[in-house]
NULUMFI-326953 format. One line per 5 residues: number of its first residue (from 1); their letters; for each residue x negated, y negated, z negated of N, C-alpha, C. Coordinates in pm, 1 decimal. Layout:
BEGIN
NUM) a) X/Y/Z/X/Y/Z/X/Y/Z ~ ... .
This chain:
BEGIN
1) xxxxx) -1976.7/-888.8/-3414.2/-2040.8/-929.5/-3292.4/-2085.8/-794.3/-3222.4 ~ -2064.8/-786.0/-3102.6/-2100.9/-678.8/-3024.7/-2253.7/-666.4/-2997.9 ~ -2310.2/-554.7/-3001.2/-2449.5/-543.6/-2993.2/-2502.2/-598.6/-2852.3 ~ -2418.6/-603.7/-2756.0/-2444.9/-648.2/-2625.3/-2449.6/-799.4/-2623.2 ~ -2386.5/-870.3/-2722.4/-2381.6/-1013.1/-2725.0/-2525.7/-1073.9/-2724.7 .
6) xxxxx) -2551.4/-1169.9/-2635.0/-2676.9/-1247.8/-2639.0/-2669.5/-1361.7/-2724.5 ~ -2770.2/-1386.2/-2800.4/-2754.0/-1481.1/-2909.6/-2867.2/-1598.5/-2909.2 ~ -2949.5/-1610.3/-2805.9/-3048.6/-1702.6/-2807.8/-3016.7/-1819.9/-2706.2 ~ -3093.6/-1936.0/-2727.1/-3078.1/-2044.0/-2638.7/-3125.6/-2001.1/-2496.4 ~ -3218.1/-1915.9/-2490.5/-3270.5/-1865.4/-2357.3/-3155.8/-1786.6/-2289.6 .
11) xxxxx) -3075.4/-1708.0/-2366.9/-2970.2/-1631.5/-2305.4/-2863.8/-1733.8/-2260.5 ~ -2833.3/-1843.2/-2337.2/-2738.8/-1938.0/-2291.8/-2792.1/-2010.2/-2164.5 ~ -2919.6/-2029.6/-2156.6/-2973.3/-2089.4/-2028.5/-2948.0/-1994.6/-1914.1 ~ -2965.3/-1868.0/-1929.8/-2937.3/-1773.2/-1819.6/-2797.2/-1774.5/-1781.5 ~ -2698.3/-1775.2/-1881.2/-2560.3/-1789.4/-1850.0/-2517.0/-1908.4/-1768.2 .
16) xxxxx) -2580.3/-2029.4/-1807.0/-2551.4/-2154.0/-1744.9/-2606.1/-2153.9/-1596.7 ~ -2729.2/-2098.0/-1584.6/-2776.3/-2095.4/-1446.2/-2704.0/-1991.6/-1352.4 ~ -2659.1/-1873.1/-1423.7/-2569.6/-1785.7/-1346.9/-2441.7/-1844.0/-1307.2 ~ -2388.5/-1923.2/-1392.1/-2263.1/-1993.7/-1357.3/-2278.8/-2099.4/-1243.2 ~ -2396.9/-2162.9/-1244.4/-2440.6/-2252.6/-1135.1/-2447.0/-2179.1/-1001.3 .
21) xxxxx) -2511.8/-2066.3/-1011.6/-2532.3/-1979.8/-896.4/-2390.9/-1935.5/-837.6 ~ -2301.3/-1895.1/-931.2/-2167.7/-1848.6/-899.3/-2093.1/-1965.7/-824.5 ~ -2110.2/-2092.3/-875.9/-2033.8/-2198.4/-816.7/-2100.0/-2235.5/-684.2 ~ -2221.5/-2199.0/-660.9/-2290.6/-2243.5/-532.2/-2258.6/-2147.5/-423.7 ~ -2188.8/-2042.6/-451.3/-2146.4/-1950.6/-347.3/-2044.9/-2014.0/-244.2 .
26) xxxxx) -2098.6/-2031.1/-121.4/-2015.1/-2098.1/-22.3/-1900.9/-2017.2/19.9 ~ -1904.9/-1883.3/0.7/-1788.8/-1796.6/36.1/-1672.2/-1804.8/-65.6 ~ -1696.6/-1869.2/-179.5/-1593.2/-1879.2/-276.3/-1502.5/-1973.8/-247.4 ~ -1370.6/-1941.8/-251.0/-1265.8/-2049.4/-204.3/-1134.9/-2005.4/-266.2 ~ -1042.0/-2097.4/-266.5/-903.6/-2072.7/-306.3/-894.7/-2035.2/-461.8 .
31) xxxxx) -820.9/-1933.8/-491.9/-792.4/-1896.1/-618.5/-928.1/-1853.3/-699.6 ~ -1012.3/-1781.8/-616.2/-1146.0/-1730.9/-672.4/-1232.6/-1858.8/-713.1 ~ -1229.5/-1956.7/-634.8/-1303.2/-2070.9/-664.8/-1242.1/-2138.2/-793.8 ~ -1117.6/-2155.9/-792.3/-1042.7/-2216.9/-915.2/-1077.4/-2143.1/-1042.1 ~ -1074.6/-2003.7/-1028.0/-1104.5/-1931.9/-1148.2/-1251.7/-1951.2/-1189.8 .
36) xxxxx) -1339.6/-1959.7/-1099.2/-1481.5/-1976.1/-1127.5/-1501.3/-2114.2/-1188.8 ~ -1440.7/-2219.5/-1139.3/-1445.6/-2353.1/-1192.1/-1393.0/-2352.5/-1336.6 ~ -1284.6/-2292.3/-1356.2/-1229.9/-2277.2/-1502.0/-1318.0/-2211.5/-1595.2 ~ -1376.4/-2094.4/-1546.3/-1476.9/-2022.0/-1627.8/-1598.0/-2102.2/-1654.4 ~ -1642.4/-2180.1/-1553.2/-1759.8/-2270.1/-1579.5/-1738.5/-2373.4/-1684.2 .
41) xxxxx) -1612.0/-2436.9/-1674.6/-1582.8/-2532.5/-1775.8/-1577.9/-2473.1/-1917.3 ~ -1526.5/-2356.3/-1932.0/-1521.5/-2292.3/-2061.6/-1673.4/-2260.7/-2109.5 ~ -1752.7/-2207.3/-2025.0/-1889.3/-2179.0/-2060.1/-1965.7/-2300.9/-2098.6 ~ -1938.9/-2404.9/-2014.5/-2007.5/-2540.1/-2047.0/-1960.4/-2583.0/-2189.0 ~ -1833.4/-2587.0/-2221.0/-1781.9/-2617.6/-2350.6/-1843.5/-2539.7/-2470.1 .
46) xxxxx) -1838.4/-2413.7/-2458.9/-1901.4/-2330.5/-2561.0/-2051.9/-2358.0/-2569.0 ~ -2108.6/-2369.5/-2451.5/-2262.1/-2393.1/-2449.3/-2304.0/-2526.6/-2525.0 ~ -2226.0/-2627.2/-2499.4/-2252.3/-2754.8/-2575.0/-2225.5/-2731.9/-2725.0 ~ -2136.8/-2660.6/-2764.3/-2110.7/-2634.6/-2915.9/-2229.7/-2550.5/-2968.8 ~ -2292.4/-2453.7/-2886.2/-2401.2/-2382.2/-2935.6/-2529.2/-2475.6/-2946.1 .
51) xxxxx) -2542.0/-2557.5/-2851.3/-2650.7/-2647.7/-2851.8/-2646.3/-2750.1/-2962.2 ~ -2524.7/-2805.9/-2986.2/-2497.2/-2891.9/-3100.8/-2534.8/-2819.9/-3236.0 ~ -2493.2/-2702.3/-3249.3/-2526.6/-2630.9/-3380.1/-2672.2/-2597.7/-3382.4 ~ -2731.6/-2561.6/-3276.1/-2882.8/-2549.1/-3283.7/-2959.1/-2674.9/-3331.2 ~ -2896.3/-2790.6/-3279.7/-2963.4/-2919.8/-3314.4/-2937.7/-2939.0/-3472.1 .
56) xxxxx) -2829.2/-2905.7/-3523.1/-2806.5/-2927.4/-3673.6/-2897.6/-2843.6/-3746.8 ~ -2916.8/-2717.8/-3701.5/-3012.7/-2623.5/-3772.7/-3156.8/-2679.8/-3769.0 ~ -3198.3/-2729.1/-3650.4/-3328.7/-2776.2/-3637.6/-3346.5/-2905.0/-3724.4 ~ -3248.0/-2992.9/-3727.9/-3257.0/-3103.4/-3815.8/-3256.4/-3069.3/-3963.5 ~ -3199.6/-2965.2/-4001.0/-3199.5/-2907.6/-4136.5/-3345.2/-2872.6/-4166.1 .
61) xxxxx) -3399.4/-2789.1/-4079.1/-3539.5/-2749.1/-4094.3/-3648.6/-2866.0/-4111.5 ~ -3621.3/-2968.3/-4019.3/-3697.8/-3085.5/-4024.1/-3690.1/-3160.5/-4163.4 ~ -3565.4/-3172.0/-4214.0/-3541.4/-3235.0/-4333.8/-3602.6/-3150.4/-4450.7 ~ -3589.1/-3022.5/-4442.8/-3637.2/-2934.0/-4540.1/-3802.1/-2948.5/-4540.8 ~ -3863.1/-2960.1/-4430.6/-4004.5/-2973.8/-4428.8/-4043.7/-3112.3/-4465.7 .
66) xxxxx) -3970.8/-3212.0/-4423.0/-4007.6/-3356.4/-4466.7/-3998.0/-3376.8/-4621.6 ~ -3891.1/-3325.7/-4675.7/-3871.9/-3351.6/-4821.6/-3914.5/-3244.1/-4922.7 ~ -3987.0/-3148.1/-4865.6/-4052.7/-3046.0/-4941.5/-3965.0/-2941.1/-5006.2 ~ -3852.2/-2924.1/-4947.9/-3752.3/-2820.1/-5002.9/-3817.3/-2679.0/-5003.8 ~ -3916.3/-2656.9/-4916.4/-3986.5/-2526.0/-4908.4/-4085.1/-2510.8/-5017.9 .
71) xxxxx) -4120.7/-2611.2/-5079.3/-4231.8/-2607.5/-5184.2/-4170.3/-2608.9/-5319.4 ~ -4044.6/-2622.6/-5339.3/-3977.7/-2619.5/-5466.2/-3869.9/-2520.7/-5473.5 ~ -3812.2/-2507.7/-5587.8/-3704.3/-2414.0/-5606.1/-3568.0/-2461.9/-5565.9 ~ -3574.9/-2590.4/-5504.1/-3458.7/-2675.7/-5482.0/-3392.8/-2603.3/-5344.8 ~ -3263.6/-2593.3/-5334.6/-3203.4/-2534.6/-5213.9/-3125.4/-2644.7/-5145.1 .
76) xxxxx) -3112.0/-2617.4/-5016.5/-3025.1/-2713.6/-4937.9/-2874.9/-2678.3/-4975.5 ~ -2792.2/-2772.8/-4951.7/-2647.0/-2737.1/-4973.4/-2607.9/-2618.6/-4890.3 ~ -2515.6/-2538.1/-4945.9/-2474.7/-2413.7/-4884.4/-2444.0/-2418.3/-4733.2 ~ -2379.1/-2529.6/-4689.1/-2333.7/-2546.3/-4553.3/-2455.7/-2561.1/-4464.6 ~ -2575.7/-2605.6/-4526.0/-2691.9/-2620.0/-4447.2/-2787.8/-2506.8/-4473.3 .
81) xxxxx) -2745.2/-2403.2/-4534.2/-2841.3/-2286.3/-4555.2/-2906.7/-2245.3/-4434.8 ~ -3039.3/-2243.6/-4446.0/-3119.2/-2176.4/-4326.8/-3211.7/-2076.0/-4392.8 ~ -3273.9/-1995.5/-4305.3/-3369.7/-1893.9/-4350.0/-3290.7/-1802.4/-4453.5 ~ -3164.7/-1778.4/-4431.2/-3086.8/-1679.4/-4512.8/-3072.4/-1731.7/-4658.8 ~ -3088.4/-1860.0/-4680.7/-3065.7/-1906.2/-4814.3/-2921.6/-1916.2/-4837.0 .
86) x) -2875.7/-1911.3/-4957.3/-2733.0/-1935.2/-4998.2/-2721.9/-2026.1/-5114.1 .
């Protein structure tokens, strides 16, 4: 991953609002508008995947807290590893 890559939900929020701003440009038309629409759809699709993934991680944390995994030596299944557990 590039060190310039932004990796937080706040960063995603900035990208989404930036895309909305670009689409709101009334001077954008023709091929430029089509390119921006295509780009916006791709950003939206990736953004949804990121949010879905964050939701799974949050649910894993909630499950861990609810069932006391943090208080025992029991680990979550590897696919749900959080807090750098393996």
